[in-house]
N, C-alpha and C positions, 0 to 999 in steps of 0.2 A: 595536373598544369608541367608545361615542358615548360623550361628556364630558359633563355639566352645565355649564351656560352659569354661565362664574368672575366672574361680576357678577351676581348676581343680584337689589341692591338698587339698584346704580345702573342709571335710566333711557338710552338712547342716543338721541339725535334722528339724529341718521345712521346708526346702524345699519340702514338700508334700502339705504343711498349705496353701488352700485358705481362705481369706475371709471369706468366707460363711464357712467356718469347722471350721474358729476360731472361728466365732459368735455362729453357733449350740453350740462349744466346749464349750463358757462362758454360752451361756443358759443349757446344758447340765449338768454341773459346778458349774454356781449358784443354778441352781430348788437343783442338790443332795444333797450341803452344805444346804441349809435354810432346807431340807425336813428332811433330816443325822441328821443335829444339834439340829433338835427340837425336833426331834425323842428321841435323847440322852440325849438330856437338861431335857426331861418333863420324863423321867426314870428316869436321877439321881435327879433331884434337883424339887423334892416337890410344895420347897416355890415357889409362887407366886409371889413378889416382887424380892427375891432373882435371881429367873428366868427372870423377866425381865430386871433386871442390866445385867445376864448373857448373855441374849441374843445380849442388846446394846452392848456390847465385843466383844459379837461371829460376831456381823456388823461393825466393825471397824475391826476386825480382817479378814474380808472378802474384806474387803475393802484396808486391808492393804497387804494381801495376792494378789488380782485379779492388785492393782498399782506394785506390785513385779514383778508378771508375763507380765506386759503393759510394764515395765522397761526391764524389757528384750529381751522383742521383739521388742522393738524400739533401742533397743542399738544395736538387732542382723541387721534389718535393717540399721541401720544407716551406721555398717559396711559393709554392702551387696551391699549399694548403693554407696560407696565411693569407694569401690574396683570396681565397675561396673563403675564409671565414670570413673577412670585410663585409665582400661582394655578402655573403650568407646575413650579413645584424644587416646590412641596407638594404638588402630584397626582405628581413626580416620586420627592421619598420617600416617601410612602406607597404606590408602587409597587414599590418598594425593598425598605421590611418587608414588602409582601405578597410580594415574589420571593421573599424572606428561610424568609419561612412557609411559600410549598411548598414549597420546598429542603428545610426539613427535618421537612417534610410525611412528601414522599418521599424523605430516610434513614429515615426510623422505618418509611414503612410498606416498604421494600426490608429494613431487617433484620428486621419480623415475617415478612416471607416468605422470609428467608432460615431464620429460627429455624424457619415452619413446615415449609421445605424437611428441616432436618436430625430433627426430630420424625419424621418422617416418615418419611427413612433410616432413623431412627435403629430407629424400629417398626419396622418390613418387615426390616429386620437380624433384630430381635427373631425378628421370625414368622418371616421365612427357617433363622434360625437352632436357634431352640427344637430338640430331638431329638421332639418330638409333634409328629405330624402336624397340620394342622389345615385343616381345607374350607371352604369356604362352596357355599351352597348356598338358593334362592330357594325360594318355597311352591311349585315344581313337583318339587325334587328336581332339576334338572339344577345340575353343578355351576358357579361361578364363576369357583373361583380353589380356588387348594393350594399348601399350601408345597413345601420340598422334603422335609420329610422326608417331608413322606405319601406321597411319589411314592415316597422311596424307602423306606416302610414298605409300602406294596402290589405297589410291584413294577413301575412303570403309569407312564407318561409325560401329561401334561397334555391333550393332545385326546385320551386315551382316558377319563379321566375325563370330560369336558367329551359322551363321545361323540362324538367328531369322528371317532375312526378308530377302528372297532371294539376289542375288545378279544382276546386273542392265544386259540388254541382248547387253550390250555398255562394259564394260566389263572383258578383258578374257587376261589369264594369260598364258604364259609355260616358260618351262625349254629351258634353251638353245639350247639341240637338236631335242625341234620344240614338246617335250610330252606337252600336258595341264597338267597346276597344279593344284593340290588337297589341302587341308589343310587338309584333314583325313590323306595320304597317307605319311606325314613329318614322322611318328614312325615307320612307316611298312620298310623305306626307309632308315630312322637313324640305325632300327638295321638290316637288309639285307645289310647296308654298313663294317657294322665290325668295327668297330671305333668311337675315343670317340668323335668324332665332323661333322659333313654332313656337307658340303658348296653347295650352288647349284646358278646359277646365272638364275635371270629370266627375263623375257620380261612380261612389263607391256605394255597392250592398253586399254585406255581410252579414248572413244568419236573417234574420228574420226583424230585427229592432236596430242592430249598428249600419249607422248610415254615415257616408263621412264625401263633403266635395273636398278635392283637390288638384289644386295649378299645376299642371305640365308643363315643362318650358324646355326644349330640347334644343342643345350648342351640336355643333360638331366638334370637333379635336383637329384638328391642322397641320399634318408634317412641318415644320420649320424651313425645312430645306426641300421640299420637292415640292410644298405647295397644295397638296392633294388631301382630301381630306382619309383622315386611317380607321377613326372611329367617333360612335353620338355619343355624348353627355349628357341625362336628362332629368329636373330637380322636382319635386315634389313639393309643393308648399302645403299645409289645411289650410282652408277657404271657409271652415264650417260654421265657422261663430261669423263669417260675413256672410255669409250665406244668410244666415239665419238675420242679422241683425238687418241687410232686404228683407227678406222678406215681414221682418218685423214692424220696417219701416214703412213697406206699403201697407200693412194693416194698419199701424199710427196714423199713418194720413187719412185712413178710410178712417178708421173712427174719430182723430177734429176733425173733418167733413161733418159727423155725425155728431158730434159733439157741439159742433156750433152751434147748431140746428137745437141742442138744448140747453146751450148757454145760456139763449132770448128766451125761454122757457125758462128757466130759474132765477135766471136777472127779474124777472118778471112774478117770482112767485117768493124770493128770500123776505127773511125779516129785518132786513138792517139796506138805507136807503143807499144807494148805488150812481154815483153821475159819473160823468163821461167826455172827458176835452179831447181838443187839438191839442195840438201845442204851441197855440197863443195862449190855455189859460180860456177859449171856449167852449161855451157847452154844447154835444153833438148827445146827449140821453140824461133821461130820467127815468127810473123805475117807478113802482107804481111806491113804494115807499117813498123815494123822494120825494116825491108830488107833494107826498100828503105830508112829509114834515117840513118843505120850505113851503107852500102852501102853491108853488106852480106849476104847472099840466108840461109835458115834456116837450110837445108842439111851439108849445110858448117860451122857453126857456132856449131854444133854437139856437146859438147866436150868439148870447145873451153871454157877455164877461159874470165868471165866477163867485164874485163878491155882490153879483146885483141881485142873483136868487142865494145865495151860501150863505145869508149874512148870520157870523159870530161875532160874542164878544168874551172878553174874560169874567170870569165870577169874582174875580181879585177887584176890580178896579172898575171894571164895566166902559173899559179901554176895549176898540176893534182886537179880535182876534191875530191872529197870524194864520197867513193862506197858501194851507198849506200844499194844494196843486203848484204855487207860483214856486216854494222851497223846494218840490218834487222835481219838477220839469227843471230849475236850475242850475241843482245840483246829480240827477239823474240816480237817484236814488228813491228805496223806500221811508217818506218821510209821519214820525208819531207823532198825533201831536199831545202838549199833557194833560191834564184831567182838568183842569178849570174853565174847560172850552165850552158855552150854552150857543143855542141857535135860535135866532129871531124866527118867527117866522111870520110868514106873507101880513098874516092879521097880528099882528105886533106882541104875541104871546112869546113866552121862552122853553126852552127846557136845555139841560143838562143833556149832550153827548159824550163819545168818545167817538174820534176820527185818527180816519189814516189816507195816505194818499202812493199811488206807487206810479213809477213808468210805467207807458206801454209801449212793447217796440216790435220793429218790426221782419224777418227775417235776417235782416243781415243785421242789427242790433243795434240800430236807430229809432232815437226816441221819437216816439210820431201820434204823442196825445199821455195822458196821464185821464186813471180812475180814481174815487176820493167812496167813500166807504166811511159811513157814520154809522148810529143806533141812537137810540135815546135810552139812557143811565140817569135817569130821575130817581129813581126807586133804590136803582144799584148805588148811586154816592150817595142817597138818603144814609142808606144800611152802613155805608163806608164813615161815613161821616161817626155814629153809630161806634159802631165796633172801634173806631181812633178813640174813641173819648171812655167806649170800657176798659181798650188798650192799656191805657194810664189812667184810669182814675180807680178808685177803691169800689165792688161793687154794691158793699155795702154802706157805706162811710159817704161814697161818694167826691171823699177826699183823693187827692193827686195820689197814685199808688208808684213805690221804690222806682220803679221806667223813668214817669215824668222827674218824679225831685230831681234824679240823678240828673239829667240837663237844665233846671233852671240851677241844680248848683254848684253848674259847671259853665254857664254863664255868669253865675255871681261871681266865682270863682275870678273869670279873666275880668267883669266890669273891675272887681276889686285892686285886682293887678294893675290894672291901668289908672287908675285913679289913685295908688297906696293906699286904699282905708281898708278895713274889716269886716267879717261877715264873720255868723255867729251859727252853732248847732246847735239843739236843744233837741236830746236823744230823752223821750217822756215812757216813761211805763206807769201803769195801772198797780200800785200797791193792793196785791192781794184779790185781784179779778178773778184767778183760780178758785176762789171758793166763793162765788160769787153767780159762776156758774153751777158749782156743783150743786149750793144751795139752793138755787132761785132759777134753774133750768139757762142751755142757751140761750133759747130765745130771749130772756130777761139780761144776758149777757151780750144780748148783738144790741137788745134796746138803747145799753148801760155804753156801748163803743161809739152808738149815732148819735147821743146825746154830749157825749165828752168830744165828738166832731163841732157840733154846732154852737158848743160854748167857746170852744177854740178860736173856733173864726168868730167869733164875734168880739172879741177880743183884741187880735191880731191887726196890724195894721195892711194897709191898702199892700203893697209891694212883699210879704213877707209870703211863705209858702208851711202849708202845714200839711201831711201827708202821712201816711197808715201806713209804716213799716210791716206790718203782719202784726196775728194774732192780737193782744191789748199792747203793742209800741205804736209811738208817734215820733213823728220827728219833724222839727220844725228850723224852717231858712229864715234867717234876719240876717238879709242883705242889707252891706254899708251900715253898718256899724260903729259908733266910736270911740267906744269902749267894752270891757270885758265888764265896767260896773251894767254899762248897758242890759250889754245881757242876762246880765242875774237882777239884772227890775223884772223883766218880761220871766224869768221864770220865779219870782216868789209872786206876781199877779197871777199866774200859770194856777201857782197852788190855794193863790186865795181862791180859786175858778172852784178851784175841788172843794171847798170848802162848805159848799150850799149842798144841804140833798137831793140827790136824784129821785125827779120820785118817778116810779119807771111799772105798768100796770097797775098799779095799786101800791105799789109796793115803794119805801121808801127806802132809797140804800146809800150810804153811805161808804165813799173810797177815799182814798188820795192819790198823790203821785211822788215817781221820781224820777229825778231829771238829774243827765248829763250836760254838759258842755264844753264845746270841744269852738276854740274861738281861727279864724283865717288872718294871716298865716305861721301867727305863732306854736299852734299845734300840729298843723301842717298845712303842704301843696296842693295835693288833690285829692279828690274825692271818698277815695277809699278812705286816706289813714283819718281823714278827720269824720265819718260818721262811726269806722272803728274806737277812737279813742273819746268818741261820745258814748257812743254805749258804755266802753269802761271805765266811764264818767256815772252811768244813771248808776254801773253795779255797784261802784263805792259808795254813792245815795244808798240805793237797798241799802246793803249792809251796817251804813252807819243807824238806821233805823227806819228806812221810810220817810214820805212824805216833806223831804228836805232835795236841796238841788247844791250839785258841787259840777267846779270847775277842773278840767283834765291837769295835772302834772305827769311830769317824768317818773314819779313813785307811786300812782295809779298804773301808768303801762309798764311799766318793773312788776308789779304785782300779778298782773292780766296776763303777761308772762310766762309768770312764774307760775300760772295757772292755768296756762295751752299746757308749756311740761309737763306739771302733775298729770296731767289727764291724757298725752300720749304717752309718758312713762306709764299711767297707769294698764290701761292697754296691753304692754310688753308684762308688766306685774304680773298679771289674769294669766299669762301665756306660758310665766315663770315662777309661779308660784312663790312668787315672793314675801309675802303674805304669811303670819308669824297670829296664834293667839296667846296673848293672856288671862289666865282668871279672878277675878277678883272672890273671896272666899263672902257669903254671907252667914253672920253667926246669929246662931236664937240667943237673943234677952234671957230668955225663961233658964236655959240650961248651960249657957255658954258653947255651944256645939257648930261644928261646921254644918251645917244643913246643905248648902247651895254654892253653886258659884255661878257670876253673870260672866261669859263668854265675848270680848272685846278684841277686836280684830286691832294689829300691827302692822304698819309695810315696813318691811326689814331694808331700806332701797340697796343698791348696793355698788352706790358711790354716796349718798348723803346719808348714808345712816338708820333710825329707827324715828322715821316719819309722825307724830301722831295724829289722831283719827280728824283733829275739826281741822287737818287742811286737805285731805284728800273724800272724805264722807260725803260732805256737800257736792263736793265737785262730782263726786261719781256718782250722785242720787237726778244732779243735772241731763248727767249727760246717760242713763241710762244705764252705765256698767255696776250700779248697786245690788244689780239684779242676780247676774253671776256670782257677783259678789258674795252675795248675801249667800246666797246658796250652799259658796264653800264654806264658808264659816257655823254652816245649820249642821252641813256635811260632818263637818270638821269637830264639831262642839260635839254632835252625838254620838260619833265615835269614840271619843276623850271617856263622857260621861259612861257608856257602857264599857270601856278596860273599866274606868273605875267602880263599877258598878259589880262584876267579873273579879275584883280583888275584895271583893267586900264591902265596896262603899260607894254605894248609894245614895250620890248628891246631886239634887235638885238642878240643869242645864237651864240656865235665863238663856235668851237670843232673842236680841233685840231685830222688829222688822222693820224694817222701811216705809216710807209712806208708798213707792212703786211695789214693789212685794208684796205689800197687803194687798196693794189690787189688781194682781195678778191671777186672772181667770182663774189655774191652775194650781193655784193656792196650793190645797185641801193635798191635791192626789201628789206636790212636790213632797211637801214636811211624810206623808204616807210611803211613801216612798224611800226616803231618807233615813226614816224609823224606819224600810223592814230589810233597810242592805247595812244598817247599822246596828240592826238588833239592839235596838233602843226600846224600853218598860214605856210608852208614850206618856205617864204620869211623872216621869221622872225630866219632861222635858217643858218650858214655859217661855213661849211667848210675849214677849213684849211690845208695847204697841204706846206710841203719844198718847196723848188726851186732844190731837189736835189732829191728827191722822185721825181713832174714832169720832169726832164734830162730824168728817163729813162725811154728807151721804148717810145717817143716820141707818137708813131702814139695812142699805147694802152694810153696813158695819155688823150690826146682828146677826147680817144671815152669814157673813162668814165667820163669827167668832163663834155661832153654834155649830159648824158645822166641826172645827176647831173643837170644841169643848166633846163635841159628839167624840171623837177617837180620846178624850179623855188627855189631852194636853190640859195643862194651863194656862191660863191667860192672865198678864201684870197691866198694870197700865202705870205709864214709865212718866217722868215726871209734871207729876201729879201737883195740876195749882200750879203752872204755869199754860194752861191749854183758857178757849174762852167758852168750852162747851157746858148746857145745864147740868148743874149737878142732878137734877130729876131722871139723864138719860143713864146715872148709872144704874136702877134699878132695872133696865133695860137690856142692861149688858151682861153677857154671862161670863162676868171677871170673877178671879181666886184674889188678888193682893191687888194695893194702893202700893206706888213708889212715890217716898215724898220725897221732894227738888231739892238738891243738895243747898239749892242758894238758900231754902226757908230754914232748914240745917245750920246755916252758916250763921244767917243771923239770928241764934240762937242766945241769951245773956244772963247771966246771974240774975242779970236786973230786968230785962225785956226781952222780946223775942220769941214769945216763946203762942202766942194768937193762932194763926195760921199753920200751924204742926201739930198742937196743941186740939186742933176745928177737925183736922185731915184725922188724926188718930177716932179725934171721938166720932165723925161721919163712917170711917172703915169701921168702928166696933160694933158700931149702929145695925151696918149694911152687915153685916158677919163677914165683914174679910178681911182678909191677912193686909197688914201696915210695913212696910222695910223703910225705913232709912238711908237715905246716901247721903255721903260728902261729911262721913261720923270722922269727928280728926281728933277734938278737946277728952277730957275726964269728965266736962262741964252738962256739952252734951251728949255723951250718955248717961251720966246721971239723971239726967234730964228725960232722956227718952226711958231709963228705963220704972221711973218716974210715976212716967205717963202711958205704964203695961207695953210699949213697940215689940212690937212680936220680935223683929228683926233689924238687924244694922251691914250698911257697907260702907268702909269707909279706910282712910289712913291711921287709927287708932290702933287698929289691926295690924292690916296690912296694903300695901300697893297690889294692884293685878300681878300675878304672876304666870310664869311660862308653866307650864305642867309640870316640867322637870322636878316644880318646887311646891309644888301643891302636894307630888308625890310626898315629897321633905314632911311638910303641916299631915298631909294622914298619916305618916308610922304610928306619930305620936295621939293617932287619934283611933280606939280599940276598935273592930269591926264591924260592920250595925248590916246585919243584912233585912233590917226591919224598914220601917220607911225613916225617911231623912233624919227624925230628930228625933227619935225613941229613945236615943240610947244619951245619958246625960252620964256618963263616966266623969269627960272632958269639961273643966270648965274655960273661958272666956279668959284670966289669966295663965294659966295652965298652957293654955294652946298658943298665945301669946311669949310666951316662956320659950314652949317648942321650938315659935317661929326664929327667936333672936341665937336660942340656941346653936340650931342648922347654919347659921352665919351666914344668912342667903344674903349677899351684896353682887343682886345680877348690874351690870350696865343700861339695862335696856329698860333699867324702872323708869 
């Protein structure tokens, strides 16, 4: 780049001098000076000494002149250099500013370029992404570009559209009038059409099945400067569905015409009555069923108001029923009338109907009339009433069921709340009803339930409600009671109702009942609480000895909650094996030896400690958990007995069976499986059942006991003397042992109380059965039992139930016996007691 003169206002006299010229000028000047000065001095000064002196002066003068010349040149050069430097700095600043402007301009151009690229990419995406096909053609009709949609809609590649590749023989396109379609014809067709837009419908066929209808729209692309057409743009839209709809609409129209013909036939044939009216509710048509149901012929009814022909009333109050057609026309919607409508025939008789009305509209949606459809539902209505009754009443007793009772209780609660009065709930359970079912059969049990319900209905007031809650449970609602005493009086009357025997199938049956009472609002303000609390009080009445009634209290609720908590914890305890077994020795009175043990389950709760059996065994019985628990006890006890047998102490292991366990269908198989699993000899296992269990279904009991006896297992009747079985059955039972209940042993005194115990011992000896006395605690009791020749005893006089480890301590002081449990008489009862005391067993679990 050529820069301008940095000093345009300064004229430089030496600007043409160059270093070579200066050197040459200096040589010429010097040579001329020397020659000229020497020649002049030689001419003017002939004296040689003066000449040399002047010549020396001349040399210094030359040096002075040249120095002055050099000074002037250097000074001038430095001035020029400074000016040049300043000008260069100015130019450099201008260049930097210019450079920054160029960089900014370059960045702006780059951003504009990127924006143009982004816009182009966006328009390309739009162009390629639209569902409509887009093609660009030149004036000759050659396709210059086509987006993806156009290729998809046409089923062609771009090379085929641009005629670079030929079309396949299976691809054909025609205009709607059947004329073959050619791309090159579009510009000519556009010009021939003489309008701004050309629209055609194309039918594309590709292969045997693939067909498509397209709308082909051609528009010109005009140069804005010249106003001339440069190119053409053609858009393609898929209208296959529209064409299909048009065809379907045409078919539908044809079918509609046919259906109208069938509609008349249908209306004449359907089983429902049909009446059509105009927009004012005047009858236009009755089908034959409607004519039969109303008693009016269609010709007679035409032009009459609907109420004149279709006369309906309500079966609730015999008042005129609502006119569904009038409401349908007024509201412009379908109207269903309630199920209480009754149609009155022209001749006066009536029958129940279901009816509905719907508006009839023209093509524009305007209402032009109404259609009424109705049917005879007399049989259905009667069946519905019957089903409704069954849904709210117990099938056996015809008493209200739980659903209806809850509804009436809800009404009583609301009424009591408004009047600030009380209501009472009595929860009644028949005592020992299961015994009636098991002994006399379920048929007699059903007869008893019916008889009880009839007696209860007769003694209650008109506004009271009695319902069957389920099984042998009844629940009674006493609305509007003045006090709890009034509810107690009713409960006492109910107990008296059961004082008279029930005669059922020539059988005289005596039963009692237990009743629990809860009061609104004292014991609860909702249905669930009142029933639950009455139920809780009823269980308290049962636990109090049956045949009584109990009012609900907070203490009862706490007890019920505790029972529920125990039930929940029981399930967890089974999974986590929180149970342990203590063993109470059985002592032979003939030799004082430990001949067996009784397995007694204990619950070692992780938080509450040791829970006695009386708190959880009844709950386990009620919930059915006694079955898995009993199986665990049986397996654990048999395993322990087998271990003692391996050590040389073959003790008889007594295990209690609950009522549920005893009635299990697979009881014998379960016991056989446990014996095989633990390798215990069957004669060392003694199964104990209570007298009340044995008394239920005697034949079944004998069958089960025979199966167990056949396996070699000993059978014992526990708590003998407390049940209700006949002593005559003892000869039929294959039993080995009678266990005298501890309540009888406790009553033994020096002066009295020995009659029952003596009778049981004599009975056992006569039947050749072993007899064991439970609960022996005093020396007097022990002496009496020895005197009566009782075989064996259990009780605290010897020791409490012990863990297996403590039993091991006792057995260490007993010589090993490989024979039968009572064969070795080497250790007496006092010796065994001394051994126990010597071992200092002080377990806190006792």
